Each structure stands twice: as structure tokens, then as C-alpha cells.
C-alpha positions, 0 to 999 in steps of 0.5 A: 824176412821178405818171405815173412813182410806180407805175412806180418803187414795181414798181422799188424793190421788186423790188432789195428783198431776198425778205423769206424767201430760199427755194431760188433761183428760187422766192420761198416759203421753205422750213423746211430749214435749212443745220445747225451751222456750215454755209453756204451762199452763193447767187447770182442775176441777176433780168431783167424787163420790164414797160408800161403804157399809161395816159391817152396814156403809155407808160411802159417800166420795164426791170430787171436784179439780182444779189442775193448771199446769205450763210446760215449755220447758228448752229444745227442749227434755227437760221440767220443770213443776209445778202443784198445786191443790186444792181440796173440800172433804167431808165423810159421815158416814150412813149419819154423816157428818165426814170430811168437809173440803178444802185446798191446797194440795202439791205443785209437780214439776216434770221433763220430758225427752225423752232420744231416739227414735226409728221410731214411738217410742220415750221413757221418764224418768219423776222423780217428788217429792211432797213437804209437802205444804198442811196442814196434819191435815186436810186430804189434804197431808201426812204431809211429802215429796213424789218422784217418777219417770214415764216411758213413751211411744209412739206409734204414727202411725196416727191418732193412738197415743198410752202412756204407763206409768209404775209409781213408788213412795215412799211417807212417811208420819208422824208417826200417819198415817204410820202403815195403809199407804203404802209408796211403790206406784207402778202405770200403765195405756194405753192410745190410742188416735184417732185423728177422724177430725182434732182439735177433739180427742178421748181418752181413757184409762185405768190404776190401782195403788197400793191401799195405805191402808195398810188394803186392798190388792186389787187395784184400777182400772179404765176405763176412755174416753173423747175429746180433741178439738182444738178450735184454734192451739194452744188452747185445750177444754176437757172433761172426765168421768173415773169409776171405775172396782173395788171396792177401786177406785173411783164409777165416777169422771167427769173431763173438762180442759182447755191448753194454749200454748204459744209463 
């Protein structure tokens, strides 16, 4: 089971709602808000594959994640968001199945407040909480609540926008998991967006986070890119790909999503 812990923690982290839910396929959030009594519905799917060879044991970890997120504009500069992911996960050791299950993950809620605007730059803070609604015994959640906050900045010089996130999460664990899992997690990411044609945007992103496995001090680092296509003024489609720059990160993940805003 010790050899499975890093893979389980990685898949568990992938199944959690993103600390900052941005314009998919980006994980890096921007400072934009919906506006009073305006709403957004987003559905995204992600498929990940990872292989690790250690001490003669080959561990293959696959996951598929479907996330539905709803965002409501409370004030002009304040949003409320609820997100709920569903994950399929499979882990093999030397070709033998060790984990093969699926289910709902922890429900998350967040508030995003854009508190400062300085010319082309703006800043927001996004506190969040994850409720332990998932089945911990099936490796779908930690069994304990987690909370944190993300500081967000956006600098825009049309047609280019740069977004930066610095976030912290305090994730509690059960007695069975706390010895091998880090409670204090940091994440940093940087993303760029450029509109190359009306309604067509290219996005790129790099990010890292604290390794949740106490037995591994290496940080997972990724590089990602994708396309956002505005089919209508209030309807976006997107595709993206993410690759690892360090061993703890998932080797490859592909994603797609659809976003609808109303009214």
C-alpha cells in the first residue's frame, strides 16, 4: 500500500475542485466577475494518464473527471460559486488492478471578490471551502473538510491578458491518512490569453503545487495550453492539454469544456 500512496494522493488531488476555477481549460483564475444577478454554468471533462517506475514496480494511474460548476453574481464585483466533480479512477501495479472505482468527490464553495482596480491591472481574493461529501474509503476524498484562499491578479493589454494566482489550502485528513499526507498546500500559476481572431482565444499556462505526499519533497509542475472558441456571445467551447515537467505531476491530461452565461 505504501507504493500506492503517491498515486492515490495524486488522483485525489485531481478529483478536488480547482482552488481557482478560471475560464476553462485554464486552472489559473482571472479577476473577472459575472455582475449582479448574472449567472454562469460550466461543464468540463478531463482525462489523465500517468506511469511511474520505482523499485521494480510499475504503477499506472488513469483518471477521468467530470466537473459541473455554477457561478452567480451577488454584487458587481462579488461572485458565489459551487462546483461538484465526479471521478473515475484506476490504478494498476505491474498490470494488476489495485484501485478501480468511481464516484462523486467533495463539494466545494467559493467567493470571489475583486477588491482593487488600477488601470489595466485588477486584483481579487477567492476564499473557498471543500465539504467532506465524498467517500474516503473509496479514495474519492480525504474524509475531512478543507479550506483556503487564492490571491488573483489580472493585467490586460488587449488582445493580451496575463493572470497570476497564489493560493493556500489547509486540508484536514483522517487519522489513517495524516501521517503520509501534507496538511498545508500551496499553489502558484501563471497564464496568458491572447485573442487571435474575434471569438477565438489561445491560452497557455504553467503552474505548480505542494506535493501532498509527505514522502516526496518534489513539487508537481505542469505546462498547459488550449483554445477557447466563442460560438455565441454567451456560449464558449474549449479544448486543452496539460503535460508534466516533473515526475510527481500527471504525465498527460486532455480536457474539454462548455460554458454558458445567462441572462
